[in-house]
Every structure is written in C-alpha cells, then in structure tokens.
MIBA-314691 format. One record per residue (C-alpha): residue number from 1; residue in one letter; y negated, x negated, z. Coordinates in Angstrom, 3 decimals, padded with zeros to 6 digits, always signed. Last residue first. Layout:
    k  r        py        px        pz
  NUM  a         Y         X         Z
...
***
This chain:
    k  r        py        px        pz
  424  x  +015.633  +058.703  -084.590
  423  x  +019.089  +057.885  -083.172
  422  x  +019.437  +059.947  -079.964
  421  x  +020.897  +058.110  -076.727
  420  x  +022.243  +060.580  -074.255
  419  x  +022.908  +058.803  -070.819
  418  x  +025.919  +059.118  -068.630
  417  x  +026.505  +057.751  -065.026
  416  x  +029.289  +058.596  -062.671
  415  x  +030.386  +058.623  -059.010
  414  x  +032.991  +061.214  -058.528
  413  x  +031.891  +064.421  -057.090
  412  x  +030.449  +065.995  -053.975
  411  x  +027.088  +065.455  -055.614
  410  x  +025.145  +063.989  -052.482
  409  x  +027.934  +062.015  -050.976
  408  x  +029.183  +061.092  -054.483
  407  x  +026.028  +059.835  -056.193
  406  x  +026.259  +061.312  -059.665
  405  x  +023.904  +060.459  -062.657
  404  x  +023.322  +062.434  -065.708
  403  x  +020.935  +061.576  -068.551
  402  x  +018.630  +063.073  -071.111
  401  x  +016.919  +062.107  -074.278
  400  x  +016.783  +058.331  -074.456
  399  x  +015.410  +057.291  -077.700
  398  x  +016.934  +055.085  -080.463
  397  x  +015.344  +053.268  -083.423
  396  x  +013.123  +051.316  -080.895
  395  x  +016.267  +049.251  -080.102
  394  x  +015.199  +046.033  -078.387
  393  x  +013.509  +047.888  -075.475
  392  x  +016.309  +050.458  -075.507
  391  x  +018.825  +047.762  -074.495
  390  x  +016.863  +046.639  -071.378
  389  x  +016.436  +050.338  -070.219
  388  x  +020.227  +051.045  -070.942
  387  x  +021.457  +047.949  -068.985
  386  x  +019.173  +048.710  -065.832
  385  x  +020.038  +052.428  -066.017
  384  x  +023.773  +052.088  -065.857
  383  x  +025.978  +048.773  -065.928
  382  x  +023.450  +046.467  -064.050
  381  x  +022.511  +049.477  -062.047
  380  x  +025.859  +049.560  -060.281
  379  x  +027.464  +052.971  -059.204
  378  x  +030.127  +052.871  -061.866
  377  x  +032.164  +055.729  -063.441
  376  x  +030.492  +054.771  -066.731
  375  x  +028.877  +056.611  -069.843
  374  x  +026.903  +055.943  -073.026
  373  x  +026.493  +059.057  -075.075
  372  x  +025.507  +058.183  -078.682
  371  x  +023.633  +060.411  -080.895
  370  x  +023.068  +061.544  -084.371
  369  x  +019.846  +062.040  -086.281
  368  x  +020.424  +059.073  -088.528
  367  x  +024.208  +058.742  -088.486
  366  x  +026.013  +056.591  -085.700
  365  x  +028.071  +053.476  -086.689
  364  x  +025.525  +050.726  -086.375
  363  x  +024.288  +051.837  -082.877
  362  x  +027.954  +051.969  -081.846
  361  x  +028.215  +048.222  -082.453
  360  x  +025.242  +047.502  -080.132
  359  x  +026.641  +049.726  -077.410
  358  x  +030.173  +048.174  -077.442
  357  x  +028.637  +044.723  -077.273
  356  x  +026.346  +045.707  -074.414
  355  x  +029.315  +047.111  -072.550
  354  x  +031.402  +043.921  -073.230
  353  x  +028.551  +041.682  -071.753
  352  x  +028.232  +043.912  -068.895
  351  x  +031.895  +043.926  -068.070
  350  x  +031.888  +040.066  -067.823
  349  x  +028.742  +040.146  -065.607
  348  x  +030.380  +042.617  -063.354
  347  x  +033.580  +040.682  -063.127
  346  x  +031.655  +037.509  -062.041
  345  x  +029.899  +039.506  -059.457
  344  x  +033.153  +040.537  -058.154
  343  x  +034.911  +043.939  -057.277
  342  x  +038.756  +043.859  -056.947
  341  x  +038.919  +044.707  -053.089
  340  x  +036.771  +047.751  -053.644
  339  x  +038.848  +048.927  -056.546
  338  x  +041.869  +049.121  -054.252
  337  x  +040.788  +052.536  -053.122
  336  x  +041.106  +054.261  -056.555
  335  x  +040.195  +057.795  -055.922
  334  x  +037.801  +057.258  -053.025
  333  x  +036.628  +054.175  -054.913
  332  x  +035.599  +056.291  -057.956
  331  x  +031.766  +055.315  -058.410
  330  x  +032.702  +051.768  -058.137
  329  x  +034.883  +051.806  -061.223
  328  x  +033.652  +048.228  -062.279
  327  x  +033.266  +049.468  -065.972
  326  x  +035.252  +049.915  -069.322
  325  x  +032.964  +052.012  -071.359
  324  x  +033.035  +055.815  -071.963
  323  x  +031.233  +055.286  -075.183
  322  x  +031.229  +058.797  -076.905
  321  x  +029.766  +058.824  -080.376
  320  x  +028.193  +061.718  -082.249
  319  x  +027.584  +062.426  -085.794
  318  x  +029.453  +059.432  -087.184
  317  x  +029.221  +056.988  -089.911
  316  x  +032.258  +056.270  -092.093
  315  x  +035.845  +055.749  -090.860
  314  x  +036.641  +052.167  -091.660
  313  x  +033.449  +051.381  -093.994
  312  x  +031.097  +051.915  -091.046
  311  x  +032.543  +048.927  -089.094
  310  x  +034.470  +048.507  -085.896
  309  x  +034.564  +045.216  -084.174
  308  x  +033.160  +046.198  -080.770
  307  x  +035.184  +049.211  -081.109
  306  x  +038.290  +047.215  -080.696
  305  x  +041.355  +048.737  -082.156
  304  x  +044.368  +051.080  -081.946
  303  x  +043.998  +054.485  -083.577
  302  x  +044.496  +057.869  -082.715
  301  x  +043.136  +060.587  -085.344
  300  x  +042.944  +063.880  -083.399
  299  x  +043.854  +067.094  -084.884
  298  x  +047.803  +066.799  -084.895
  297  x  +047.623  +065.764  -081.147
  296  x  +045.264  +068.764  -080.199
  295  x  +047.448  +070.950  -078.219
  294  x  +047.016  +069.569  -074.641
  293  x  +050.575  +068.191  -074.755
  292  x  +049.903  +066.508  -077.804
  291  x  +046.787  +065.087  -076.724
  290  x  +048.253  +063.701  -073.279
  289  x  +051.394  +062.249  -075.446
  288  x  +048.956  +060.598  -077.838
  287  x  +047.103  +058.990  -075.175
  286  x  +050.253  +058.092  -073.007
  285  x  +051.805  +056.180  -076.076
  284  x  +048.348  +054.633  -077.026
  283  x  +047.791  +052.632  -073.624
  282  x  +050.183  +049.904  -074.613
  281  x  +048.114  +049.209  -077.678
  280  x  +044.922  +048.202  -075.703
  279  x  +041.633  +048.594  -077.305
  278  x  +041.503  +052.356  -077.490
  277  x  +040.247  +054.759  -080.274
  276  x  +040.197  +058.446  -080.591
  275  x  +038.740  +059.632  -084.040
  274  x  +037.730  +063.477  -084.221
  273  x  +037.106  +064.972  -087.599
  272  x  +035.983  +068.553  -088.106
  271  x  +037.512  +071.837  -086.697
  270  x  +039.862  +071.805  -083.674
  269  x  +037.482  +074.239  -081.718
  268  x  +035.197  +071.249  -081.586
  267  x  +034.574  +071.979  -077.939
  266  x  +038.376  +071.669  -077.408
  265  x  +038.735  +068.596  -079.354
  264  x  +035.899  +067.081  -077.040
  263  x  +037.815  +068.269  -074.040
  262  x  +041.021  +066.636  -075.225
  261  x  +039.140  +063.212  -075.971
  260  x  +037.540  +063.518  -072.443
  259  x  +041.110  +063.710  -070.797
  258  x  +042.667  +061.174  -073.312
  257  x  +044.129  +058.358  -071.222
  256  x  +042.785  +056.491  -073.236
  255  x  +039.703  +056.950  -075.277
  254  x  +037.512  +054.113  -075.385
  253  x  +035.512  +054.819  -078.683
  252  x  +035.792  +058.672  -078.673
  251  x  +034.222  +059.029  -082.371
  250  x  +032.912  +062.270  -083.858
  249  x  +032.533  +063.833  -087.322
  248  x  +031.373  +067.308  -086.910
  247  x  +033.014  +070.560  -088.097
  246  x  +032.909  +072.388  -084.789
  245  x  +030.291  +070.940  -082.336
  244  x  +030.258  +068.353  -079.689
  243  x  +027.512  +068.568  -076.885
  242  x  +027.613  +064.752  -076.141
  241  x  +025.970  +065.634  -072.750
  240  x  +028.547  +068.153  -071.819
  239  x  +031.096  +065.573  -072.639
  238  x  +029.454  +063.122  -070.259
  237  x  +029.178  +066.021  -067.619
  236  x  +033.096  +066.621  -067.780
  235  x  +033.398  +063.202  -066.106
  234  x  +031.556  +064.171  -063.114
  233  x  +033.616  +067.421  -062.985
  232  x  +036.879  +065.361  -062.491
  231  x  +039.626  +065.402  -064.976
  230  x  +043.414  +066.388  -064.642
  229  x  +044.345  +068.334  -067.763
  228  x  +045.291  +071.935  -067.906
  227  x  +047.479  +074.556  -069.805
  226  x  +049.223  +071.739  -071.702
  225  x  +052.581  +073.514  -071.793
  224  x  +054.274  +070.726  -070.032
  223  x  +051.806  +071.195  -067.173
  222  x  +051.839  +074.946  -067.106
  221  x  +053.202  +075.330  -063.658
  220  x  +052.424  +072.275  -061.474
  219  x  +055.290  +069.649  -061.019
  218  x  +053.505  +067.270  -063.391
  217  x  +050.459  +067.250  -061.114
  216  x  +052.327  +066.332  -058.028
  215  x  +051.294  +068.490  -055.111
  214  x  +050.737  +066.157  -052.062
  213  x  +047.207  +067.433  -051.245
  212  x  +046.581  +071.188  -052.673
  211  x  +045.107  +071.001  -056.285
  210  x  +041.319  +071.640  -056.939
  209  x  +040.548  +073.983  -059.710
  208  x  +038.086  +073.767  -062.747
  207  x  +037.014  +076.375  -065.097
  206  x  +033.488  +076.179  -064.224
  205  x  +032.614  +073.804  -061.483
  204  x  +032.670  +075.211  -057.870
  203  x  +036.278  +074.481  -057.751
  202  x  +038.856  +077.436  -057.332
  201  x  +041.916  +076.664  -055.269
  200  x  +045.286  +075.370  -056.382
  199  x  +048.838  +075.151  -054.887
  198  x  +048.488  +078.236  -052.859
  197  x  +048.749  +080.271  -056.193
  196  x  +052.630  +079.265  -056.067
  195  x  +054.042  +082.769  -056.092
  194  x  +055.236  +082.677  -059.776
  193  x  +053.240  +085.749  -060.706
  192  x  +050.415  +084.426  -058.784
  191  x  +050.403  +081.068  -060.559
  190  x  +050.643  +082.886  -063.891
  189  x  +047.782  +085.252  -062.910
  188  x  +045.653  +082.085  -062.079
  187  x  +046.352  +080.808  -065.619
  186  x  +045.411  +083.939  -067.247
  185  x  +042.018  +084.172  -065.524
  184  x  +041.423  +080.344  -066.287
  183  x  +042.074  +081.221  -070.154
  182  x  +044.945  +079.696  -071.842
  181  x  +045.848  +077.298  -074.702
  180  x  +042.808  +075.952  -076.302
  179  x  +041.098  +076.771  -073.212
  178  x  +042.558  +073.894  -071.216
  177  x  +041.868  +074.731  -067.566
  176  x  +040.318  +071.868  -065.727
  175  x  +042.278  +070.071  -062.975
  174  x  +040.908  +068.253  -059.942
  173  x  +042.688  +066.049  -057.522
  172  x  +040.936  +065.714  -054.161
  171  x  +040.312  +062.183  -052.947
  170  x  +041.553  +061.417  -049.388
  169  x  +038.396  +060.203  -047.352
  168  x  +037.514  +056.673  -047.290
  167  x  +035.162  +056.397  -050.197
  166  x  +033.094  +059.548  -048.749
  165  x  +032.601  +057.459  -045.559
  164  x  +031.532  +054.490  -047.363
  163  x  +029.062  +056.411  -049.446
  162  x  +027.630  +057.825  -046.301
  161  x  +027.218  +054.401  -044.802
  160  x  +025.641  +053.247  -047.982
  159  x  +023.271  +056.445  -048.014
  158  x  +022.157  +055.421  -044.399
  157  x  +021.574  +051.786  -045.268
  156  x  +019.507  +052.182  -048.600
  155  x  +020.528  +053.146  -052.092
  154  x  +019.957  +049.837  -054.089
  153  x  +019.659  +047.214  -051.561
  152  x  +021.941  +048.810  -049.147
  151  x  +024.491  +049.129  -052.098
  150  x  +024.485  +045.520  -053.096
  149  x  +024.898  +044.270  -049.598
  148  x  +027.792  +046.777  -048.973
  147  x  +029.504  +045.519  -052.076
  146  x  +029.535  +041.866  -050.965
  145  x  +030.342  +042.702  -047.565
  144  x  +033.698  +044.138  -048.723
  143  x  +034.519  +047.655  -047.334
  142  x  +036.694  +048.729  -044.455
  141  x  +034.577  +051.325  -042.835
  140  x  +034.314  +049.834  -039.324
  139  x  +034.944  +046.339  -040.727
  138  x  +032.166  +046.383  -043.192
  137  x  +030.042  +048.457  -041.120
  136  x  +029.824  +045.707  -038.399
  135  x  +031.835  +046.254  -035.406
  134  x  +030.785  +048.201  -032.184
  133  x  +032.954  +051.118  -033.142
  132  x  +035.882  +048.725  -033.297
  131  x  +035.375  +047.950  -029.714
  130  x  +035.680  +051.375  -028.683
  129  x  +038.772  +051.945  -030.879
  128  x  +040.491  +049.141  -029.156
  127  x  +039.750  +050.275  -025.664
  126  x  +041.097  +053.516  -026.483
  125  x  +044.171  +051.974  -028.129
  124  x  +045.077  +049.538  -025.509
  123  x  +048.773  +050.904  -024.758
  122  x  +049.264  +051.897  -028.458
  121  x  +048.094  +048.509  -029.744
  120  x  +050.336  +046.807  -027.356
  119  x  +053.141  +048.999  -028.525
  118  x  +052.447  +048.088  -032.146
  117  x  +052.153  +044.479  -031.585
  116  x  +055.248  +044.324  -029.559
  115  x  +057.477  +046.299  -032.071
  114  x  +056.295  +044.155  -035.032
  113  x  +057.617  +041.107  -033.098
  112  x  +060.837  +042.979  -032.349
  111  x  +061.375  +043.830  -036.038
  110  x  +061.194  +040.184  -036.777
  109  x  +064.130  +039.536  -034.402
  108  x  +066.002  +042.740  -035.169
  107  x  +066.417  +042.264  -038.944
  106  x  +063.829  +042.330  -041.784
  105  x  +064.447  +045.509  -043.809
  104  x  +066.765  +047.658  -041.407
  103  x  +064.951  +046.416  -038.318
  102  x  +061.648  +046.955  -039.874
  101  x  +062.536  +050.585  -040.661
  100  x  +063.502  +051.003  -037.045
   99  x  +060.226  +049.543  -036.030
   98  x  +058.260  +051.935  -038.123
   97  x  +060.354  +054.897  -036.946
   96  x  +059.789  +054.095  -033.257
   95  x  +056.147  +053.072  -033.593
   94  x  +055.105  +056.314  -035.537
   93  x  +057.429  +058.497  -033.468
   92  x  +055.803  +057.168  -030.299
   91  x  +052.347  +057.853  -031.831
   90  x  +052.903  +061.535  -032.994
   89  x  +051.628  +061.641  -036.565
   88  x  +048.987  +064.350  -037.012
   87  x  +046.311  +061.834  -035.939
   86  x  +047.071  +059.526  -038.735
   85  x  +044.125  +057.007  -038.525
   84  x  +044.933  +054.505  -035.647
   83  x  +048.561  +054.879  -034.878
   82  x  +049.725  +055.567  -038.234
   81  x  +047.647  +052.953  -039.934
   80  x  +048.814  +050.317  -037.292
   79  x  +052.424  +050.939  -038.115
   78  x  +052.237  +050.662  -041.812
   77  x  +049.878  +047.615  -041.455
   76  x  +052.277  +045.974  -039.222
   75  x  +055.169  +046.763  -041.412
   74  x  +053.191  +045.027  -044.391
   73  x  +052.374  +041.889  -042.338
   72  x  +056.030  +041.531  -041.255
   71  x  +057.100  +041.220  -044.736
   70  x  +054.092  +038.928  -045.934
   69  x  +054.777  +036.461  -042.825
   68  x  +052.549  +036.987  -039.856
   67  x  +049.167  +035.165  -039.688
   66  x  +049.212  +032.897  -036.480
   65  x  +047.328  +033.928  -033.335
   64  x  +048.257  +037.618  -033.387
   63  x  +046.597  +040.259  -031.439
   62  x  +042.804  +040.357  -032.672
   61  x  +043.949  +039.291  -036.174
   60  x  +046.324  +042.242  -036.659
   59  x  +043.256  +044.572  -035.563
   58  x  +040.853  +042.868  -037.913
   57  x  +043.430  +043.132  -040.713
   56  x  +043.675  +046.898  -040.011
   55  x  +039.938  +047.354  -040.279
   54  x  +039.988  +045.093  -043.502
   53  x  +043.003  +047.185  -044.975
   52  x  +041.512  +050.556  -044.454
   51  x  +041.520  +052.003  -047.816
   50  x  +044.747  +050.094  -048.933
   49  x  +046.452  +051.278  -045.822
   48  x  +045.541  +054.952  -046.393
   47  x  +046.424  +054.697  -049.877
   46  x  +050.047  +053.573  -049.010
   45  x  +050.608  +055.845  -045.878
   44  x  +048.952  +058.870  -047.347
   43  x  +050.816  +058.545  -050.641
   42  x  +054.162  +058.112  -048.756
   41  x  +053.526  +061.295  -046.693
   40  x  +052.694  +063.339  -049.719
   39  x  +055.550  +061.986  -051.704
   38  x  +058.224  +062.758  -049.130
   37  x  +060.889  +062.478  -051.892
   36  x  +059.547  +062.324  -055.586
   35  x  +057.940  +058.922  -056.322
   34  x  +057.733  +058.023  -060.045
   33  x  +053.898  +057.279  -060.015
   32  x  +053.671  +055.460  -056.591
   31  x  +053.638  +052.041  -058.022
   30  x  +051.234  +053.069  -060.865
   29  x  +048.889  +054.546  -058.089
   28  x  +049.109  +051.167  -056.202
   27  x  +047.814  +049.085  -059.096
   26  x  +049.219  +045.612  -058.881
   25  x  +047.427  +042.863  -056.730
   24  x  +050.636  +040.900  -056.757
   23  x  +051.228  +039.634  -053.330
   22  x  +049.295  +042.304  -051.206
   21  x  +050.418  +044.955  -053.612
   20  x  +054.084  +044.000  -053.395
   19  x  +053.845  +044.023  -049.518
   18  x  +052.158  +047.319  -049.490
   17  x  +054.846  +048.985  -051.893
   16  x  +057.685  +047.441  -049.769
   15  x  +056.017  +048.598  -046.519
   14  x  +055.702  +052.147  -047.952
   13  x  +059.243  +052.154  -049.083
   12  x  +060.410  +051.070  -045.556
   11  x  +058.258  +053.636  -043.986
   10  x  +059.774  +056.378  -045.977
    9  x  +063.277  +055.221  -045.177
    8  x  +062.448  +055.635  -041.587
    7  x  +063.774  +059.202  -040.955
    6  x  +061.798  +062.056  -039.139
    5  x  +059.430  +062.591  -042.092
    4  x  +055.961  +063.409  -041.039
    3  x  +054.383  +066.069  -043.136
    2  x  +050.737  +065.525  -043.764
    1  x  +048.441  +068.278  -042.419
***
C-alpha cells in the first residue's frame, strides 16, 4: 500500500514534474532521482500519470470544452489519477489535497476550476468507469494506436492486451548480488542482522532479489560497498549467452550504465582484458562510478568512442563481443512508461540503421572462432529476429548458435532479445 501524505506539498511537486514532462519530454526517472521525502507516493503519482495519460486525457476532454492551461492540466492529471487509479487514497482527501496544492501554486480562481472537474468526476465515477470500459484498447489501457496495431499484427489481439496490462503495472526493482564482493547467503544475513530483511524478497532467478516498492536503491545496505547491482533477469540472460571466461579478451561495445559490464567482469573473475565502450562522454562518469563500486573499476578499460568506427588496431581482435545496442525499449515500458509516447516508425528506422552498423563493425573485430551476442530490450521484429535473419544472409561466415527472447506477460521479466552469433 502506498503511503498517502496528509499535506499537499507532494501533490504540488508531482504537478510540477508532470507539467515539465509534458512541456519538455524529459525523462521522469531523472526528474525523480533526487527525491527523498514521500518518495513512494510521489513516484506512484508521476509514473502513474505517465502510464495512464491517454485515459486521463480522455476524461479531461469529456468534461472540458477548451484545453486547460498547462499548469491546470498537470493538477487535473494529479487529481484524476488519484480518483480513478489509486484505490488506497481516500477520494475526498485526494480532491481536497490536490485543490489545496493548486491554490498554493496557481491561485484560488484556477484552483476552483480544478476543484469543479475533480468533484464532478467523483460524483459521476461509476458512470465514467462503465463508459471507459467500452472504449477502445488504446484508451482503456493508455497506449498509442501505432504500437497496438504493430503488436496485434506480431503477437495477436489477446497477447497485445496482456502486454498492455503488464506495462501498466508498477515495475519491480530487481537486484543481483555481486559475487566479487559477497555471497547471496552472506548478504541476506547482513540484512537480517540490521533488521531490514523485509526490504528485499528472493526472486526466482538465481542470486536475484526483488526490492519492496518505494525503497531507494542507494539507501539499501551494501549499496556503497558494491554488494549488488540493479539488473533485470532478462538482461542477465544476454551475459549468459556471451559466456565470458577468465583470461579472454572481451568488448562491451555499448556499456553504460555498466550492469552487464560488471557481470561480465565477475564471470571473468577479473582475469583477462575487458574493454567497456560508450558513445556518449556524459555517460562515462556514471559507468566508471558503477564499476568502481562493484569492485572491477581497475580491471575494466573504459573508453569513450563510437563502436561503429572501432578498428582492430585499437584494441586487437576480441574473443567475445557484447552488442547491447540502442533500441526502441518497447520491452521495458513497464519500467519506463514514457517510452510508449516516444515510439515512432521514423525512430525505429533510424535505430535499425545504427544497429546494423554496429553489427557490421563487430563482425570485423571478433576473432575466428569467437562470438558476438547481439541484444536489445525491444519487442520489435525490425530490431530483433528480422534484422538478424537479413544480416546473416549476407554474412555466411557467421552462424546463429542460440537465442533468448522474453515476452513479458509470459516470462514475467522485461521484454528482451539476445542472439549468439558464432564466427566460423
């Protein structure tokens, strides 16, 4: 159950973040990064509004003839989300606190408008919900039609609806114990001694644990010491396919923020050579900090660069290459709810071109008898099996040895795709 603060400052903060997101398209997770007070409630408000934006916009349009100004729109979304989706928040409190927050931020006149819409919604809630249930899937489950049509074509209507339902659930945060530093048994014992064992629960995937909702990762015991990393089991499977061994020469070509890099280093037992490359210079400090915390900073060679331009003379040829390519992220919409509103066919085309370039370059960097693992967190065939099938037709020197594919409603994990390509 989400704690409901009695004051209205949190609603004010949520409205400010939502208004900023609507105006700029900034990433909500980054705007929430430094939040401390009432964190669980604020995260629920912001992520919930982002998830259910299309449904909430439909409600606003039902009651308002002319579009409200951006500030009023943000407070309406904050109030409507509480009334329609937060069953553990008392309705009258949701209206009162949201309106009081609006008074503080916007003044009485604009707050009265917000109050009128929220109170009408509350009076007509049962009729409204019944009408919502008759709306098309895109409104009922708050997804863009472009994605829904694609998914229905690829997966069928029932799996598409199941995927939408999955995407609208609150995402679990999964941690994996860093066995360079501590064993899972020892970590659980540490939590028990500190009396905070209720913050994590064992996951079905080995050495992984699920965090209680609202727990900030950096506040968990062992964070500073590098006892764990945040990573979904679906992402671990790409490293499983790579199967790194001690003493090998390995490239992680798109490494930031470093979860898979640290896992590769752990599997190598800090023996051999591991190069972690990322295109964006501004992502390297976080990559280095994460690797340092995990105890492999001195082992991994971190470099800024474009893997599409990398040549063998820079680092030699590699035994194994991980290509965790930039992608549309449609497999992790539950974790990044704003992704659904960013998707476009044009963006998919641009990503596909970059993915093929990365794969083409990696083919010239791997040793004979070595391998490439190509991975995405996408559900789109253009980025996954369709791309790989087309690429292999023009590269007979490689063969597909095995692959992993995760469809969230079936796997219970993030959506992901990974394929092992062996150099003959």
